C-alpha positions as CSV (number, residue, x, y, z in Angstrom):
1,X,-59.3,-20.9,43.6
2,X,-60.9,-17.8,45.1
3,X,-58.5,-15.2,46.4
4,X,-59.5,-12.2,48.5
5,X,-57.0,-9.5,49.4
6,X,-58.0,-6.6,51.7
7,X,-61.6,-6.8,50.6
8,X,-63.7,-4.0,52.1
9,X,-67.3,-2.9,51.6
10,X,-68.9,0.2,53.2
11,X,-72.5,1.3,53.1
12,X,-72.2,4.9,54.3
13,X,-70.9,4.7,57.9
14,X,-71.6,1.0,58.1
15,X,-68.6,-1.3,57.4
16,X,-70.1,-4.5,56.2
17,X,-66.8,-6.2,55.2
18,X,-63.5,-5.1,56.8
19,X,-60.2,-5.9,55.1
20,X,-60.8,-9.6,54.4
21,X,-57.8,-11.6,53.1
22,X,-58.0,-15.3,52.6
23,X,-58.0,-18.0,49.9
24,X,-60.5,-20.7,49.1
25,X,-58.4,-23.6,47.7
26,X,-59.3,-26.5,45.5
27,X,-59.7,-30.1,46.6
28,X,-61.4,-29.4,49.9
29,X,-64.7,-28.1,51.2
30,X,-64.2,-24.7,52.8
31,X,-67.0,-23.7,55.2
32,X,-67.8,-20.0,55.6
33,X,-69.2,-19.1,59.0
34,X,-70.3,-16.0,60.9
35,X,-73.2,-14.6,63.0
36,X,-76.1,-12.8,61.2
37,X,-74.8,-9.5,59.9
38,X,-71.2,-10.7,59.8
39,X,-70.8,-9.9,56.1
40,X,-71.0,-13.4,54.6
41,X,-73.6,-12.6,51.9
42,X,-71.9,-9.3,51.0
43,X,-68.6,-11.1,50.6
44,X,-70.2,-13.7,48.3
45,X,-71.9,-11.1,46.3
46,X,-68.6,-9.3,45.8
47,X,-66.9,-12.5,44.6
48,X,-69.6,-12.7,41.9
49,X,-69.3,-9.0,40.9
50,X,-72.9,-8.3,42.2
51,X,-71.5,-5.7,44.6
52,X,-68.3,-3.7,44.1
53,X,-65.8,-3.5,46.9
54,X,-65.0,-0.1,48.4
55,X,-61.4,-1.3,48.7
56,X,-59.4,-4.5,48.1
57,X,-59.6,-7.1,45.5
58,X,-61.1,-10.5,44.8
59,X,-60.1,-12.9,42.0
60,X,-61.4,-16.1,40.6
61,X,-58.6,-18.2,39.2
62,X,-56.5,-15.0,38.9
63,X,-59.2,-12.9,37.2
64,X,-62.1,-10.6,38.2
65,X,-65.6,-12.0,37.7
66,X,-66.4,-9.4,34.9
67,X,-63.3,-10.6,33.0
68,X,-64.6,-14.1,32.7
69,X,-66.1,-15.1,29.4
70,X,-69.0,-17.5,29.9
71,X,-68.7,-17.2,33.8
72,X,-70.9,-20.2,34.5
73,X,-68.2,-22.4,33.1
74,X,-65.7,-21.0,35.7
75,X,-67.8,-20.6,38.8
76,X,-71.3,-21.8,39.7
77,X,-73.2,-20.3,42.6
78,X,-76.3,-20.7,44.7
79,X,-77.0,-17.5,46.5
80,X,-80.8,-17.2,46.3
81,X,-82.8,-20.1,45.2
82,X,-85.9,-17.8,44.7
83,X,-84.1,-15.9,41.9
84,X,-86.1,-17.7,39.3
85,X,-88.9,-16.4,36.9
86,X,-91.9,-18.2,38.3
87,X,-93.6,-18.5,35.0
88,X,-90.7,-20.5,33.5
89,X,-90.3,-24.2,33.8
90,X,-87.2,-25.6,35.4
91,X,-86.1,-26.8,32.0
92,X,-86.5,-23.4,30.3
93,X,-84.9,-21.5,33.3
94,X,-81.8,-23.7,32.9
95,X,-81.9,-23.5,29.1
96,X,-81.8,-19.7,29.2
97,X,-78.8,-19.8,31.4
98,X,-77.1,-22.4,29.2
99,X,-77.6,-20.4,26.0
100,X,-76.3,-17.2,27.5
101,X,-73.0,-19.0,28.5
102,X,-72.4,-21.2,25.5
103,X,-73.4,-24.4,27.2
104,X,-74.9,-27.3,25.2
105,X,-78.6,-28.1,25.7
106,X,-77.7,-31.7,26.7
107,X,-76.1,-30.3,29.8
108,X,-79.5,-29.1,31.0
109,X,-80.9,-32.6,30.9
110,X,-77.8,-33.9,32.8
111,X,-78.1,-31.4,35.7
112,X,-81.8,-31.9,36.0
113,X,-81.1,-35.6,36.4
114,X,-78.3,-35.0,38.9
115,X,-80.6,-33.0,41.2
116,X,-83.6,-35.2,40.8
117,X,-85.9,-32.8,38.9
118,X,-86.3,-34.7,35.6
119,X,-89.9,-35.6,36.4
120,X,-90.9,-32.0,37.0
121,X,-88.6,-30.4,34.4
122,X,-91.6,-29.0,32.4
123,X,-93.5,-27.6,35.4
124,X,-93.4,-23.9,36.3
125,X,-91.0,-22.9,39.0
126,X,-93.7,-20.9,40.9
127,X,-95.3,-24.2,41.9
128,X,-92.1,-25.7,43.4
129,X,-91.7,-26.3,47.1
130,X,-88.8,-24.7,48.9
131,X,-86.8,-27.9,48.6
132,X,-87.5,-28.3,44.8
133,X,-86.5,-24.6,44.3
134,X,-83.2,-25.3,46.2
135,X,-82.5,-28.3,43.9
136,X,-83.1,-26.1,40.9
137,X,-80.7,-23.5,42.2
138,X,-78.1,-26.2,42.7
139,X,-78.7,-27.4,39.1
140,X,-78.0,-23.9,37.9
141,X,-74.7,-23.8,39.8
142,X,-73.7,-27.1,38.3
143,X,-74.8,-26.2,34.8
144,X,-71.4,-25.0,33.4
145,X,-69.5,-27.9,34.9
146,X,-67.4,-25.2,36.7
147,X,-64.1,-25.8,38.7
148,X,-65.4,-23.5,41.5
149,X,-68.7,-24.0,43.3
150,X,-70.2,-21.5,45.9
151,X,-73.2,-22.4,47.9
152,X,-75.1,-20.2,50.4
153,X,-77.3,-22.2,52.7
154,X,-77.5,-25.2,50.3
155,X,-79.5,-27.5,52.6
156,X,-82.3,-24.9,53.2
157,X,-85.6,-26.6,52.6
158,X,-84.2,-30.0,51.9
159,X,-85.5,-33.2,53.6
160,X,-83.1,-35.6,55.3
161,X,-82.5,-37.5,52.0
162,X,-81.8,-34.2,50.2
163,X,-79.4,-33.1,52.9
164,X,-77.5,-36.4,52.7
165,X,-77.5,-36.0,48.9
166,X,-76.1,-32.4,48.8
167,X,-73.5,-33.3,51.4
168,X,-72.2,-36.2,49.3
169,X,-72.4,-34.1,46.2
170,X,-70.1,-31.4,47.7
171,X,-67.7,-34.0,48.9
172,X,-67.6,-35.6,45.5
173,X,-67.0,-32.2,43.8
174,X,-64.1,-31.5,46.2
175,X,-62.7,-35.0,45.6
176,X,-62.5,-34.2,41.9
177,X,-60.2,-31.3,42.7
178,X,-62.8,-28.5,42.5
179,X,-63.0,-25.5,44.8
180,X,-66.1,-25.7,47.1
181,X,-67.1,-22.7,49.2
182,X,-70.2,-23.2,51.4
183,X,-71.9,-21.0,53.9
184,X,-74.4,-22.4,56.4
185,X,-75.9,-21.7,59.8
186,X,-76.4,-25.4,60.5
187,X,-73.3,-26.2,62.6
188,X,-74.1,-29.9,62.8
189,X,-74.2,-30.1,59.0
190,X,-71.1,-28.0,58.6
191,X,-69.2,-30.3,61.0
192,X,-70.0,-33.3,58.8
193,X,-69.2,-31.5,55.5
194,X,-66.3,-29.0,55.8
195,X,-62.6,-29.7,55.9
196,X,-61.5,-26.1,56.4
197,X,-63.2,-23.1,58.0
198,X,-63.2,-19.3,57.3
199,X,-65.0,-17.5,60.2
200,X,-65.8,-13.8,60.1
201,X,-67.5,-11.5,62.6
202,X,-68.6,-7.9,62.1
203,X,-66.9,-8.1,58.7
204,X,-63.5,-9.1,60.1
205,X,-61.6,-12.3,59.7
206,X,-61.7,-14.3,62.9
207,X,-60.3,-17.7,61.8
208,X,-58.9,-19.4,58.7
209,X,-57.9,-22.9,59.7
210,X,-58.8,-26.6,59.5
211,X,-62.0,-27.9,61.2
212,X,-60.0,-29.9,63.8
213,X,-57.7,-27.0,64.6
214,X,-60.6,-24.6,64.9
215,X,-62.4,-26.8,67.5
216,X,-59.2,-27.5,69.4
217,X,-58.3,-23.8,69.7
218,X,-61.7,-22.5,70.6
219,X,-63.0,-25.1,73.1
220,X,-62.1,-27.1,76.1
221,X,-61.0,-30.8,75.7
222,X,-60.9,-33.1,78.7
223,X,-61.2,-36.7,79.8
224,X,-64.2,-38.0,81.7
225,X,-63.6,-40.9,84.1
226,X,-65.9,-43.0,86.2
227,X,-64.8,-45.8,88.6
228,X,-66.4,-47.8,91.4
229,X,-63.0,-47.3,93.2
230,X,-63.3,-43.5,93.1
231,X,-61.1,-42.7,96.1
232,X,-58.4,-45.1,95.1
233,X,-58.4,-43.6,91.6
234,X,-58.1,-40.1,93.0
235,X,-55.1,-41.1,95.0
236,X,-53.4,-42.7,91.9
237,X,-54.0,-39.6,89.8
238,X,-52.9,-37.2,92.5
239,X,-49.7,-39.2,93.0
240,X,-49.0,-38.9,89.3
241,X,-49.4,-35.1,89.5
242,X,-52.6,-35.1,87.6
243,X,-55.2,-32.5,88.6
244,X,-58.7,-33.9,88.8
245,X,-62.1,-32.0,89.0
246,X,-64.8,-33.9,90.9
247,X,-68.2,-33.6,89.2
248,X,-71.6,-34.8,90.0
249,X,-73.0,-38.3,89.2
250,X,-69.6,-39.8,90.3
251,X,-67.7,-38.5,87.3
252,X,-64.2,-37.1,87.4
253,X,-62.8,-34.7,84.8
254,X,-59.1,-34.3,83.8
255,X,-57.8,-31.5,81.6
256,X,-54.5,-31.6,79.7
257,X,-53.9,-35.4,79.8
258,X,-54.5,-38.1,77.2
259,X,-57.0,-40.8,78.0
260,X,-54.3,-43.4,77.2
261,X,-52.1,-42.3,80.1
262,X,-54.9,-42.3,82.6
263,X,-56.0,-45.8,81.4
264,X,-52.4,-47.1,81.8
265,X,-52.1,-45.7,85.3
266,X,-55.4,-47.3,86.3
267,X,-54.3,-50.6,84.9
268,X,-50.9,-50.4,86.7
269,X,-52.7,-49.9,90.0
270,X,-55.5,-52.4,89.4
271,X,-58.2,-49.7,89.4
272,X,-61.4,-50.7,87.7
273,X,-62.8,-48.1,85.2
274,X,-66.4,-47.9,84.1
275,X,-65.8,-45.0,81.8
276,X,-62.8,-43.4,80.2
277,X,-63.9,-41.0,77.4
278,X,-62.1,-38.1,75.7
279,X,-64.5,-35.2,75.4
280,X,-64.3,-32.7,72.6
281,X,-66.6,-29.7,72.1
282,X,-68.8,-29.5,69.1
283,X,-68.3,-27.1,66.2
284,X,-71.3,-25.1,67.5
285,X,-69.7,-24.7,70.9
286,X,-66.4,-23.6,69.5
287,X,-68.1,-21.2,67.1
288,X,-70.2,-19.6,69.9
289,X,-67.0,-19.2,72.0
290,X,-65.1,-17.5,69.2
291,X,-67.9,-15.2,68.0
292,X,-69.5,-14.3,71.3
293,X,-68.3,-10.6,71.0
294,X,-69.1,-10.4,67.3
295,X,-72.9,-11.1,67.5
296,X,-74.8,-8.0,66.3
297,X,-78.3,-9.1,67.4
298,X,-78.8,-10.6,70.8
299,X,-82.0,-12.3,71.7
300,X,-83.3,-12.6,75.3
301,X,-85.0,-15.7,76.4
302,X,-87.1,-13.9,79.0
303,X,-85.3,-15.5,82.0
304,X,-83.5,-13.4,84.6
305,X,-81.6,-14.2,87.8
306,X,-83.2,-11.7,90.1
307,X,-86.5,-9.8,90.5
308,X,-84.7,-6.6,89.6
309,X,-83.3,-8.1,86.4
310,X,-86.8,-9.4,85.5
311,X,-88.3,-5.9,86.1
312,X,-85.5,-4.3,84.0
313,X,-86.0,-6.8,81.2
314,X,-89.7,-6.3,81.2
315,X,-89.4,-2.5,81.0
316,X,-87.0,-2.8,78.1
317,X,-89.3,-5.2,76.3
318,X,-92.3,-2.8,76.7
319,X,-90.2,0.1,75.3
320,X,-89.5,-2.1,72.3
């Protein structure tokens, strides 16, 4: 388990991490989300003792990172896949890490096989593609067979097969009762992988909840309906006290009602339905809704509603 209590990091006047308190528990995959500049990387670095907090505390299975003997056997991390000596082979990079943490040489062969790099084990890392480098970083995280795994952007540079592989690997690790903490900007991938979410913005905790609860709390859910007996259906729903929003393309939308009740009402009144579908926002939409006020860097797509707005945007662009 990873436990943070009041964790704070300041760089001069800049508060990168602001009083974070949460726990990353075993047996599930916890996703770590936040806009650029939210403090995710700084938080992960403090967990590993690479940065020291200004205030607060962070513990790994009840101890600080520097108190861990042979730390790779407690926590494995992928923070920067490029942090490899380019002149070393994949094998010797892992062997060096193994020897420094009392890990048997046989384990090097095992993790190389796990990540699919056995065939290039003796090749120098500087010749690796981005995806191969990512696999080597994952191998290093797995090297000590740790109970806690921490991954920052683990699918970066991987092809579809590799993405599928790392997703299943993380699920397998969590199913074994391990603690899995993963940060990613790919919302679609996070939605398929994470069970629980920790979301931060401008260094502050915004959410610490299950995936399903996060989406439900930060997005609109509704039922979409389409019927060739539109007017009859409207009458039935109105009589039942159900508020309906009429949309384009013949669709109707209902908030705050279950699709089962609407279907039962239609059946009772012999109204034909061509569509009855519950609609739930995606993780990306819920994330954008929650973090809208926490985004540090706003891009402009160059579009504007009026000539005055277009002129103002153009002047600001020229000023840089």
